[in-house]
C-alpha positions as semicolon CSV with decimal commas, in nm:
position;residue;x (nm);y (nm);z (nm)
1;M;0,005;0,008;-0,009
2;E;0,117;0,343;-0,101
3;P;0,181;0,599;0,204
4;L;-0,102;0,847;0,222
5;A;0,161;1,145;0,158
6;E;0,232;1,019;-0,203
7;I;-0,151;0,956;-0,296
8;A;-0,235;1,309;-0,142
9;P;0,040;1,518;-0,018
10;L;-0,172;1,775;0,164
11;V;-0,390;1,530;0,388
12;E;-0,207;1,407;0,710
13;E;-0,245;1,077;0,822
14;V;-0,470;1,039;1,101
15;P;-0,361;0,749;1,388
16;E;-0,595;0,463;1,384
17;Q;-0,838;0,516;1,692
18;V;-0,919;0,223;1,912
19;F;-1,263;0,200;2,085
20;T;-1,222;0,047;2,403
21;V;-1,478;-0,123;2,652
22;M;-1,483;0,173;2,843
23;D;-1,539;0,423;2,560
24;G;-1,858;0,214;2,507
25;L;-1,985;0,233;2,872
26;T;-1,905;0,600;2,880
27;T;-2,117;0,661;2,544
28;G;-2,383;0,428;2,688
29;L;-2,407;0,616;2,997
30;I;-2,405;0,975;2,843
31;G;-2,701;0,836;2,635
32;Y;-2,887;0,722;2,908
33;G;-2,821;1,045;3,111
34;L;-2,984;1,246;2,817
35;M;-3,251;1,004;2,797
36;I;-3,321;1,073;3,160
37;V;-3,298;1,444;3,138
38;V;-3,539;1,445;2,823
39;A;-3,788;1,210;2,999
40;L;-3,786;1,458;3,320
41;A;-3,832;1,757;3,084
42;S;-4,128;1,606;2,924
43;A;-4,292;1,506;3,242
44;V;-4,260;1,882;3,396
45;L;-4,416;1,990;3,073
46;I;-4,706;1,754;3,087
47;R;-4,758;1,856;3,452
48;V;-4,730;2,218;3,392
49;I;-4,988;2,193;3,128
50;V;-5,245;1,997;3,328
51;V;-5,211;2,218;3,601
52;A;-5,262;2,509;3,363
53;L;-5,563;2,356;3,224
54;H;-5,695;2,280;3,572
55;G;-5,654;2,615;3,664
56;M;-5,856;2,765;3,346
57;Q;-6,123;2,504;3,457
58;K;-6,162;2,632;3,798
59;A;-6,181;2,971;3,674
60;Q;-6,478;2,890;3,427
61;Q;-6,649;2,716;3,701
62;T;-6,629;2,998;3,933
63;K;-6,751;3,244;3,654
64;L;-7,045;3,018;3,602
65;A;-7,139;2,990;4,003
66;A;-7,084;3,380;4,000
67;A;-7,355;3,391;3,747
68;G;-7,610;3,201;3,925
69;P;-7,828;2,892;3,875
70;P;-7,966;2,862;3,527
71;T;-8,308;2,927;3,469
72;A;-8,552;2,682;3,392
73;V;-8,715;2,698;3,040
74;S;-8,981;2,490;2,931
75;V;-8,957;2,323;2,582
76;A;-9,254;2,243;2,375
77;V;-9,207;2,012;2,061
78;A;-9,518;1,934;1,837
79;P;-9,460;1,650;1,578
80;P;-9,627;1,673;1,257
81;A;-9,950;1,538;1,268
82;S;-9,892;1,278;0,964
83;A;-9,584;1,111;1,135
84;A;-9,606;0,779;1,298
85;E;-9,589;0,783;1,703
86;E;-9,277;0,640;1,715
87;Q;-9,118;0,874;1,485
88;A;-9,294;1,168;1,678
89;R;-9,121;1,027;2,011
90;H;-8,795;1,002;1,811
91;A;-8,826;1,388;1,689
92;A;-8,911;1,504;2,042
93;V;-8,637;1,321;2,205
94;I;-8,401;1,456;1,952
95;A;-8,522;1,831;1,983
96;A;-8,492;1,821;2,369
97;A;-8,124;1,725;2,339
98;V;-8,041;1,979;2,091
99;Y;-8,217;2,230;2,303
100;A;-8,027;2,108;2,606
101;M;-7,699;2,075;2,443
102;I;-7,660;2,384;2,217
103;G;-7,978;2,612;2,311
104;A;-8,295;2,680;2,107
105;H;-8,275;2,576;1,742
106;R;-8,510;2,459;1,479
107;L;-8,495;2,131;1,343
108;V;-8,546;2,099;0,976
109;Y;-8,534;1,745;0,904
110;V;-8,509;1,438;1,122
111;S;-8,495;1,075;0,948
112;E;-8,313;0,775;0,926
113;A;-7,989;0,767;0,727
114;E;-8,043;0,521;0,453
115;T;-7,768;0,287;0,384
116;S;-7,709;0,111;0,034
117;P;-7,612;-0,258;0,063
118;T;-7,365;-0,185;-0,252
119;W;-7,077;-0,050;-0,032
120;R;-7,081;-0,378;0,183
121;T;-7,090;-0,595;-0,112
122;T;-6,795;-0,423;-0,285
123;G;-6,598;-0,409;0,030
124;R;-6,611;-0,786;0,122
125;A;-6,551;-0,859;-0,244
126;I;-6,244;-0,672;-0,225
127;H;-6,157;-0,818;0,093
128;Q;-6,220;-1,198;-0,001
129;T;-6,041;-1,148;-0,303
130;S;-5,701;-0,961;-0,185
131;R;-5,521;-1,299;-0,089
132;I;-5,573;-1,425;-0,432
133;S;-5,263;-1,522;-0,646
134;K;-5,262;-1,317;-0,956
135;R;-5,184;-1,463;-1,285
136;A;-4,942;-1,316;-1,521
137;P;-5,057;-1,220;-1,830
138;Q;-4,973;-1,472;-2,125
């Protein structure tokens, strides 16, 4: 083998470095220490977020308590005269739930969602044929 000075005169020869067991242990301990620091920093950050959210929730509850108890409002739902009694009950329950959650709103349309069996059949066919070996064109 030719000396490095003949191949590249400006490059100095670097002595071969030996990686000992102690170097490996040191590297491992440094990595482990960094992992501990990152884990603790993450835990502290999560704790700060939880405390901040708890404080915000308490402030909101205090504000709501200062406003006084909510006033009772009567809700009247009149189902259409032509609807079946079961559908009328469903409409009344849905209207009451909407009013309780988001306030007074007018329901425009309530019906069952219609599903077509086509998507199920297509999905089953794709799934069942997904493991069939494909023939190469001849």
